[in-house]
C-alpha atoms as one frame of an Amber mdcrd trajectory, in Angstrom:
protein
   0.000   0.000   0.000   1.426   3.451  -0.887   2.518   5.456   2.142   0.234
   8.421   1.304  -2.788   6.131   1.063  -2.035   4.708   4.506  -2.034   8.057
   6.312  -4.898   8.315   8.801  -7.211  11.299   8.468  -6.289  14.523  10.254
  -8.786  17.356  10.251  -6.843  20.575   9.707 -10.151  22.307   8.997 -11.319
  21.799  12.557 -12.362  24.862  14.509  -9.273  26.837  15.535  -9.424  28.430
  18.963  -7.806  31.841  19.504  -5.218  30.201  21.770  -4.392  27.601  19.118
  -3.888  30.332  16.525  -1.726  32.309  18.960   0.461  29.264  19.652   1.009
  28.642  15.940   1.809  32.299  15.280   4.217  32.298  18.213   5.872  29.148
  16.872   6.326  30.767  13.459   7.734  33.925  15.057  10.157  31.890  17.190
  11.203  29.889  14.145  11.864  33.144  12.313  14.700  33.964  14.717  17.580
  32.765  12.553  20.673  31.738  14.506  23.099  32.548  11.700  21.583  35.955
  11.005  21.338  36.955  14.668  24.930  35.929  15.389  26.006  37.397  12.067
  24.737  40.816  13.141  27.017  40.646  16.178  29.925  39.916  13.841  28.832
  42.401  11.204  28.263  39.800   8.491  25.291  38.404   6.598  26.128  34.846
   5.582  23.405  34.990   2.945  25.950  37.058   1.031  28.713  34.497   1.474
  29.343  30.913   0.405  26.190  29.178  -0.775  24.036  32.103   0.353  22.070
  29.895   2.736  21.385  31.033   6.303  22.052  27.633   7.845  24.626  25.754
   9.866  26.542  24.238   6.955  27.156  27.566   5.260  27.968  29.082   8.650
  30.634  26.422   9.178  32.153  26.910   5.751  32.243  30.703   5.890  32.557
  31.589   9.598  34.160  28.623  11.307  33.260  25.974  13.851  32.467  28.134
  16.906  30.096  30.346  14.946  28.415  27.316  13.363  27.947  25.632  16.749
  26.213  28.751  18.038  23.952  28.753  14.990  23.018  25.099  15.458  22.290
  25.563  19.183  19.936  28.472  18.458  18.199  26.749  15.563  17.706  23.489
  17.471  16.649  25.372  20.587  13.939  27.376  18.866  12.382  24.205  17.417
  12.346  22.638  20.860  10.913  25.789  22.438   8.098  26.116  19.899   7.067
  22.484  20.391   7.292  22.695  24.194   5.188  25.849  24.371   2.499  24.262
  22.222   2.367  21.143  24.389   2.411  23.189  27.589  -0.307  25.678  26.674
  -2.483  23.819  24.156  -6.170  24.164  25.044  -7.551  20.945  26.488 -10.774
  19.730  24.892 -10.223  21.601  21.627 -10.829  19.960  18.244  -7.054  19.545
  17.905  -5.407  17.297  20.469  -2.481  18.506  22.546  -0.201  16.296  20.435
  -1.561  17.800  17.220  -0.831  21.262  18.606   2.758  20.223  19.228   3.343
  18.946  15.710   1.555  21.865  14.038   3.628  24.307  16.078   6.800  22.402
  15.175   5.986  22.658  11.489   5.188  26.360  11.889   8.620  26.859  13.486
  10.331  25.100  10.587   8.385  27.283   8.149   9.557  30.311  10.120  13.163
  29.191   9.809  12.837  28.757   6.049  10.839  31.945   5.484  11.630  34.177
   8.516   9.422  37.203   8.917  12.216  39.060  10.770  14.775  38.538   7.985
  13.018  39.304   4.732  11.663  35.753   4.339  15.129  34.459   3.371  16.249
  31.850   5.852  17.794  28.406   6.085  16.667  24.942   5.089  14.968  23.846
   8.291  16.831  20.686   9.315  18.198  21.880  12.681  14.850  23.373  13.724
  13.156  20.116  12.749  15.583  18.174  14.948  14.914  20.524  17.852  11.175
  19.951  17.656  11.683  16.177  17.449  13.768  16.241  20.639  10.578  17.316
  22.420   7.911  15.529  20.393   9.594  12.323  19.244  13.031  11.917  20.862
  13.332   8.271  19.775  13.532   9.395  16.133  16.508  11.723  16.626  19.309
   9.142  17.078  17.914   7.163  14.130  18.054  10.247  11.900  21.527  11.174
  13.163  22.866   7.690  12.386  21.388   7.771   8.870  22.671  11.308   8.294
  26.146  10.434   9.517  26.324   7.224   7.491  25.466   9.029   4.252  28.022
  11.768   4.937  30.741   9.208   5.689  29.902   7.316   2.509  29.444  10.271
   0.167  30.632  13.524   1.769  27.432  15.272   0.670  25.700  17.062   3.566
  22.635  18.008   1.528  22.107  14.450   0.324  22.512  13.131   3.872  19.904
  15.593   5.158  17.408  14.685   2.435  17.791  10.935   2.991  17.471  11.344
   6.757  14.328  13.445   6.314  12.785  10.916   3.929  13.382   8.197   6.502
  11.216  10.052   9.029   7.785   9.181   7.573   8.966   5.614   6.994   9.955
   5.407  10.646   6.539   6.726  11.653   4.804   4.219   9.413   6.783   1.219
  10.654   6.219   2.193  14.303   2.469   2.676  13.856   2.599   6.349  14.756
  -0.603   8.312  15.228  -2.085  10.714  12.702  -0.374  13.927  13.927   3.081
  12.299  13.851   2.558  10.688  10.444   1.248  13.847   8.812   4.034  15.908
  10.365   6.648  13.410   9.190   5.350  13.455   5.620   5.039  17.248   5.499
   8.455  17.817   7.098  10.145  15.375   4.708   8.520  17.088   1.717   9.623
  20.514   2.971  13.222  19.378   3.523  13.354  17.930   0.010  11.983  21.223
  -1.333  14.494  23.372   0.548  17.335  21.143  -0.691  16.195  21.162  -4.314
  19.260  23.212  -5.254  21.561  20.620  -3.677  19.788  17.835  -5.558  20.080
  19.737  -8.834  23.815  20.232  -8.274  24.192  16.540  -7.447  22.622  15.649
 -10.779  24.908  18.131 -12.518  27.986  16.873 -10.636  28.750  20.295  -9.143
  27.685  19.789  -5.521  30.358  20.586  -2.912  31.640  17.807  -0.662  32.935
  17.758   2.878  35.968  15.772   1.816  37.226  15.295   5.379  34.000  13.488
   6.275  34.211  11.041   3.390  35.891   8.316   5.425  34.996   5.331   3.246
  36.750   6.922   0.281  39.887   7.374   2.388  39.815   3.812   3.653  39.494
   2.434   0.143  42.395   4.534  -1.058  44.464   3.492   1.950
């Protein structure tokens, strides 16, 4: 059975309470706080004008160094976790959406905010770190699985973008195989689709053979040559 056909129904058209709307708007606003752009202002740089032009951790590492990139990743993971936690903590009980559904909707809103940040001209990053942050709160079991898949692809290929896409695509499969509920399955499918979309440039460069590698991470290639 196709994965999409197996998704249980989830009523997004259910009545939205004012508190639910406020939580989703807050999640989007929190997600819009870009770690690389906030830290870049302190350094007097805009990394969207350097390297790949992406306001994410990988470009931060390549253009600004490890310490800067670590700060970016901490902020971007933290805001995903915060948005999900706030939604779970303050979701209205007895509303048409369950508390769990609030958490996943807020997490997706935070990822959307990271990709299209209202505070930074709607030009942000690709959403992976913020997605991981939300999963640490909502589905912590999935995080080590994604990290292992991501790391294995990087070691084998050296392509960070490819590793991120494959890890994201494994998320709905993980939800399906573990009989996850409707909010988790729909979130997994939507998040995977968004990550593929934000990495469309990486995939196009892979097809063209022009994608940049992290050569130092390509351990299998080194072992074979050794």
